GUVEX-251516 format. One line per 2 residues: their letters; for each residue x, y, z of N, C-alpha, C, O. Coordinates in steps of 0.2 Angstrom, whole numbers, plus 5000, padded with zeros to 4 digits. Layout:
// GUVEX-251516
a) X Y Z X Y Z X Y Z X Y Z  ...
This chain:
// GUVEX-251516
mn) 6156 4994 6017 6152 4988 6017 6148 4988 6011 6145 4993 6008  6147 4982 6009 6142 4980 6003 6139 4973 6004 6142 4969 6007
ft) 6134 4973 6000 6130 4966 6000 6131 4964 5993 6130 4967 5988  6131 4957 5992 6130 4954 5986 6124 4949 5987 6122 4948 5992
aa) 6122 4946 5981 6116 4942 5982 6118 4936 5986 6114 4934 5990  6124 4933 5985 6126 4927 5989 6126 4929 5997 6124 4925 6001
kl) 6129 4935 5999 6129 4937 6006 6122 4938 6008 6120 4936 6014  6117 4940 6004 6110 4941 6007 6107 4934 6007 6102 4934 6011
va) 6109 4930 6003 6106 4923 6003 6108 4920 6010 6104 4917 6014  6114 4921 6012 6116 4919 6019 6112 4922 6024 6110 4919 6029
ae) 6111 4928 6024 6107 4932 6029 6100 4929 6029 6097 4928 6034  6097 4928 6023 6090 4926 6023 6090 4919 6026 6085 4917 6030
rf) 6095 4915 6025 6095 4908 6028 6095 4908 6035 6092 4905 6039  6100 4912 6038 6101 4913 6045 6095 4916 6048 6093 4913 6054
lg) 6092 4921 6046 6086 4924 6049 6080 4921 6048 6075 4922 6051  6079 4916 6043 6073 4913 6041 6068 4918 6038 6062 4917 6039
ks) 6070 4923 6035 6066 4928 6032 6068 4929 6024 6074 4928 6023  6064 4931 6020 6065 4933 6013 6068 4940 6014 6068 4944 6019
ig) 6072 4942 6008 6074 4949 6008 6069 4954 6009 6070 4959 6012  6063 4953 6006 6057 4957 6006 6055 4958 6014 6054 4964 6016
ni) 6055 4953 6018 6053 4954 6025 6059 4957 6029 6058 4961 6033  6065 4956 6027 6071 4959 6030 6070 4967 6029 6071 4971 6033
ie) 6069 4969 6023 6069 4976 6021 6063 4979 6024 6063 4985 6027  6057 4976 6025 6051 4978 6028 6053 4979 6035 6051 4985 6038
ea) 6056 4975 6039 6058 4976 6046 6063 4982 6046 6062 4986 6051  6068 4982 6042 6072 4988 6042 6069 4995 6041 6071 4999 6044
na) 6064 4995 6037 6060 5001 6036 6055 5002 6041 6052 5008 6041  6053 4998 6046 6048 4999 6051 6050 5004 6056 6056 5006 6056
eg) 6045 5007 6059 6046 5013 6063 6051 5011 6069 6055 5016 6070  6051 5006 6072 6056 5004 6077 6062 5001 6074 6067 5000 6078
gm) 6063 5001 6068 6069 4998 6065 6070 4991 6066 6065 4987 6068  6076 4988 6064 6077 4981 6064 6079 4978 6071 6082 4982 6075
sl) 6077 4972 6072 6079 4969 6079 6087 4968 6079 6090 4968 6073  6090 4967 6085 6097 4966 6085 6099 4959 6082 6104 4959 6079
ht) 6094 4955 6082 6095 4948 6078 6096 4950 6071 6101 4947 6068  6092 4953 6068 6092 4955 6061 6098 4959 6059 6102 4958 6054
lt) 6100 4964 6063 6106 4968 6062 6112 4964 6063 6116 4965 6058  6113 4960 6068 6118 4955 6068 6119 4951 6062 6124 4950 6059
gl) 6113 4948 6060 6114 4943 6054 6116 4947 6048 6120 4944 6044  6113 4953 6047 6115 4957 6041 6122 4959 6041 6126 4959 6036
la) 6124 4961 6047 6131 4964 6048 6136 4958 6047 6141 4958 6043  6134 4952 6049 6138 4946 6048 6139 4944 6041 6144 4942 6038
as) 6133 4945 6038 6133 4943 6030 6137 4948 6026 6140 4946 6021  6138 4954 6029 6142 4959 6025 6149 4957 6026 6153 4959 6021
hy) 6151 4954 6031 6158 4952 6032 6160 4945 6029 6165 4942 6029  6155 4941 6027 6155 4934 6025 6157 4933 6018 6155 4937 6013
ap) 6162 4928 6017 6164 4926 6011 6161 4919 6009 6163 4914 6011  6155 4919 6006 6151 4913 6005 6154 4908 6000 6151 4907 5995
sw) 6159 4905 6002 6163 4900 5998 6158 4894 5996 6159 4891 5991  6153 4892 6000 6149 4887 5999 6144 4888 5993 6142 4883 5990
mm) 6143 4894 5992 6139 4896 5986 6143 4895 5979 6140 4893 5974  6149 4896 5980 6154 4896 5974 6155 4889 5972 6156 4888 5966
vg) 6155 4884 5976 6156 4877 5974 6150 4873 5974 6151 4867 5973  6144 4876 5975 6138 4872 5974 6136 4868 5980 6131 4864 5980
id) 6140 4869 5986 6138 4866 5992 6132 4870 5995 6133 4876 5996  6127 4867 5997 6121 4870 6000 6121 4870 6008 6116 4867 6010
lp) 6126 4872 6011 6126 4872 6019 6122 4878 6022 6123 4883 6019  6118 4877 6026 6115 4882 6030 6120 4886 6034 6125 4883 6036
pa) 6120 4892 6035 6125 4896 6039 6126 4893 6046 6132 4894 6048  6121 4890 6049 6122 4887 6056 6128 4882 6056 6131 4881 6061
dd) 6129 4879 6050 6134 4874 6049 6140 4876 6046 6145 4872 6045  6141 4882 6045 6146 4885 6041 6151 4889 6046 6149 4894 6049
ta) 6157 4887 6047 6161 4890 6052 6163 4897 6050 6164 4901 6054  6163 4898 6044 6165 4905 6041 6159 4910 6043 6160 4916 6045
fi) 6153 4908 6043 6147 4912 6045 6147 4913 6052 6145 4918 6055  6149 4908 6056 6149 4908 6063 6154 4913 6065 6153 4917 6070
aa) 6160 4913 6062 6165 4918 6064 6163 4925 6062 6164 4930 6066  6159 4926 6056 6156 4932 6055 6151 4935 6060 6151 4941 6061
lk) 6147 4930 6062 6142 4932 6068 6146 4935 6074 6144 4940 6077  6151 4931 6076 6155 4934 6082 6158 4941 6080 6158 4945 6085
ra) 6161 4942 6074 6164 4948 6072 6158 4953 6073 6159 4959 6075  6152 4952 6070 6147 4957 6070 6145 4959 6077 6144 4964 6078
sk) 6144 4954 6081 6142 4955 6088 6147 4960 6092 6145 4964 6095  6153 4958 6091 6159 4962 6094 6158 4969 6091 6159 4974 6094
ei) 6157 4970 6084 6157 4977 6081 6151 4981 6084 6152 4987 6085  6145 4977 6085 6140 4981 6088 6141 4983 6095 6139 4989 6097
de) 6144 4979 6099 6146 4981 6105 6151 4987 6106 6150 4991 6110  6156 4987 6101 6161 4992 6101 6158 4999 6098 6160 5004 6100
rg) 6155 4998 6092 6153 5004 6089 6146 5006 6090 6144 5012 6088  6142 5002 6093 6135 5004 6094 6130 5001 6089 6132 5001 6083
aa) 6124 5000 6091 6119 4997 6086 6117 5002 6081 6115 5001 6075  6116 5009 6084 6114 5014 6079 6119 5015 6073 6117 5016 6068
tc) 6125 5015 6075 6130 5017 6070 6130 5011 6065 6130 5012 6059  6130 5005 6067 6130 4999 6063 6124 4998 6059 6124 4996 6053
ga) 6118 5000 6062 6112 4999 6059 6112 5004 6053 6109 5003 6048  6114 5010 6054 6114 5015 6049 6119 5013 6043 6117 5014 6037
ev) 6124 5010 6044 6129 5007 6039 6125 5002 6035 6126 5001 6029  6122 4997 6039 6119 4991 6036 6113 4994 6032 6112 4991 6026
gk) 6109 4998 6034 6104 5001 6031 6106 5004 6024 6103 5004 6019  6111 5008 6024 6114 5011 6018 6116 5006 6013 6114 5007 6007
al) 6120 5001 6015 6122 4996 6011 6116 4992 6008 6116 4990 6002  6111 4990 6012 6106 4987 6010 6102 4991 6005 6099 4988 6000
gl) 6101 4997 6006 6098 5002 6001 6101 5002 5995 6098 5002 5989  6108 5002 5995 6111 5003 5988 6110 4996 5984 6110 4996 5978
fv) 6110 4990 5988 6109 4984 5984 6102 4984 5981 6101 4982 5976  6097 4986 5985 6090 4986 5983 6090 4991 5977 6087 4989 5972
kk) 6093 4997 5977 6092 5002 5972 6095 4999 5965 6093 5000 5960  6101 4995 5966 6105 4993 5960 6101 4987 5957 6101 4986 5951
hf) 6098 4982 5961 6096 4976 5959 6088 4976 5958 6085 4971 5955  6084 4980 5962 6077 4980 5962 6074 4986 5959 6068 4986 5959
at) 6078 4991 5957 6075 4997 5955 6070 4996 5949 6072 4992 5944  6064 4999 5949 6060 4998 5943 6061 5003 5937 6059 5001 5932
ge) 6064 5008 5939 6065 5013 5934 6059 5018 5933 6059 5022 5928  6054 5017 5936 6048 5021 5936 6049 5027 5939 6052 5028 5944
ad) 6046 5032 5936 6046 5039 5939 6041 5040 5945 6036 5036 5945  6043 5044 5949 6039 5045 5955 6033 5049 5954 6029 5051 5958
């Protein structure tokens, strides 16, 4: 599983949250909601062709994203929210480390 900027833009649009708010929710004590987990998992499976051709469709009107949501829901049902959440969290963490790391020492 991995995230690209385009996949996370789709997640932001679907969830109505910025990446910062998504990360904040993921890091919260109670973890992310099932809605957020499903949206992120769907985004990880999504091939955002609309971004490649310059068409600005929201995910709600994108049949590929709807299919990815169905796949994500089924995956959560079959594998469990905890397992899927751990994988999503790891992939999100790798994306953040790669793209938002400040390089400052702790």
